[in-house]
C-alpha positions as CSV (number, residue, x, y, z in Angstrom):
1,M,1.4,-15.0,8.8
2,V,0.4,-11.5,7.4
3,R,-2.1,-9.3,9.7
4,E,-4.5,-8.7,7.3
5,T,-6.0,-4.9,7.4
6,R,-8.3,-2.5,5.5
7,Y,-5.7,-0.3,4.9
8,L,-3.2,-1.2,1.8
9,W,-0.4,1.0,1.0
10,V,-0.1,1.4,-2.6
11,G,3.0,2.0,-4.0
12,S,4.8,2.5,-7.6
13,L,2.1,4.2,-8.7
14,P,1.9,6.5,-12.2
15,E,3.7,9.7,-11.7
16,S,0.8,11.6,-12.5
17,I,-2.1,9.7,-10.2
18,A,-4.7,11.7,-8.2
19,E,-6.0,10.7,-5.5
20,D,-9.8,10.4,-7.6
21,Q,-8.2,7.7,-10.0
22,I,-6.7,5.5,-7.2
23,C,-10.3,5.7,-5.7
24,D,-12.3,4.6,-8.9
25,H,-9.7,1.5,-9.5
26,F,-9.9,-0.1,-6.2
27,S,-13.6,1.0,-5.8
28,S,-14.0,-2.0,-7.7
29,Y,-12.9,-4.8,-5.2
30,G,-15.6,-2.8,-2.3
31,K,-16.2,0.3,-1.0
32,I,-13.3,2.8,0.0
33,Q,-13.5,4.9,3.1
34,S,-10.7,7.4,2.1
35,V,-7.0,7.4,-0.2
36,K,-4.4,9.4,0.8
37,L,-0.9,10.0,-1.2
38,V,1.8,9.8,0.8
39,P,4.7,12.5,0.5
40,Q,7.4,11.5,-1.2
41,Q,10.1,11.2,1.0
42,E,12.7,11.8,-2.2
43,P,12.4,13.2,-5.7
44,D,13.3,9.8,-7.2
45,D,10.4,8.0,-5.5
46,R,7.4,6.6,-7.3
47,P,4.2,8.2,-5.7
48,S,2.5,5.7,-3.1
49,A,-0.8,6.0,-1.2
50,I,-3.0,4.3,1.7
51,V,-5.8,3.0,0.6
52,A,-9.0,2.5,3.7
53,F,-11.5,0.1,2.4
54,M,-14.6,-0.4,4.4
55,D,-13.7,-4.0,5.3
56,I,-11.0,-6.3,5.3
57,K,-12.3,-8.6,2.6
58,S,-12.4,-5.7,0.2
59,A,-8.6,-4.8,0.8
60,S,-7.9,-8.7,1.0
61,K,-9.5,-8.8,-2.7
62,A,-7.2,-5.6,-3.7
63,H,-4.2,-7.1,-2.0
64,N,-4.4,-10.4,-3.7
65,S,-4.7,-9.0,-7.2
66,E,-2.5,-7.8,-9.8
67,N,-3.6,-4.0,-10.1
68,I,-2.7,-1.7,-12.9
69,I,-3.4,1.9,-13.0
70,S,-2.9,3.7,-16.4
71,G,-0.7,1.2,-17.6
72,V,1.3,0.6,-14.4
73,T,1.3,-2.0,-12.4
74,V,1.4,-1.1,-9.1
75,V,2.0,-2.9,-5.4
76,T,0.3,-3.7,-2.6
77,H,1.0,-4.1,1.4
78,Y,-1.3,-4.2,4.0
79,N,-0.7,-1.1,6.3
80,E,-1.9,-0.1,10.2
81,S,-3.6,2.9,10.2
82,S,-1.8,4.8,13.0
83,A,1.3,4.1,11.5
84,A,0.3,4.8,7.9
85,V,2.5,7.7,7.1
86,N,6.0,6.2,8.9
87,T,5.5,2.8,7.5
88,S,5.0,4.2,3.9
89,A,8.7,5.6,4.2
90,R,10.1,2.2,4.8
91,I,8.0,0.3,2.6
92,Q,8.8,2.4,-0.1
93,D,12.6,2.3,1.1
94,C,12.2,-2.0,0.6
95,V,10.3,-1.2,-2.9
96,N,13.2,0.6,-3.9
97,Q,15.6,-1.7,-2.7
98,K,17.7,1.3,-0.3
99,S,19.6,0.2,2.2
100,V,17.3,-1.3,5.1
101,P,18.5,-3.3,8.1
102,P,17.7,-7.0,7.8
103,G,14.3,-8.2,8.8
104,T,13.3,-4.4,9.3
105,C,11.1,-4.1,6.4
106,G,7.9,-3.1,6.8
107,Q,8.2,-2.6,10.8
108,S,7.5,0.7,11.9
109,Q,8.3,2.6,15.4
110,V,5.1,5.0,16.3
111,S,5.8,7.7,19.1
112,G,4.0,6.1,21.9
113,G,4.4,2.4,21.4
114,V,6.0,-0.3,18.2
115,S,3.5,-1.0,15.4
116,Q,4.4,-4.5,13.5
117,Q,3.6,-4.3,9.6
118,S,4.4,-7.3,8.0
119,L,4.6,-7.0,4.0
120,H,2.7,-10.0,2.2
121,S,4.9,-11.2,-0.3
122,G,2.9,-13.9,-2.0
123,R,0.2,-12.7,-4.4
124,S,-2.1,-14.4,-7.2
125,Q,-1.1,-13.2,-10.7
126,Q,-5.3,-12.6,-11.5
127,R,-6.3,-9.7,-12.8
128,V,-10.0,-8.6,-10.8
129,D,-12.3,-6.6,-13.1
130,G,-15.4,-6.6,-11.0
């Protein structure tokens, strides 16, 4: 079972995206605490970000919806806040279908311990506009 959190990793973002644009889009699902663009690991990687909602219900609504920003369908996965940047690189590799050891997609080593991160593959194809 996927562990829902109030943090979403958002990937496959448009190339010239700004944090304000991401916040504007996802605020339709609920209150946003913060949005942080994640540094790209490689020049050909698509931009990604971590969106921190104020509550899990809002994150769940966003995650279970099809999200289109500037004409681009973006991908969302639940994310642990403490592993945000480390996990985002692993998820980006999975999205880009790079070589990742089988069964490790979404798992992240965090200094001081292990943070398990599960990816949610099932999602409805409905777009929520409000």
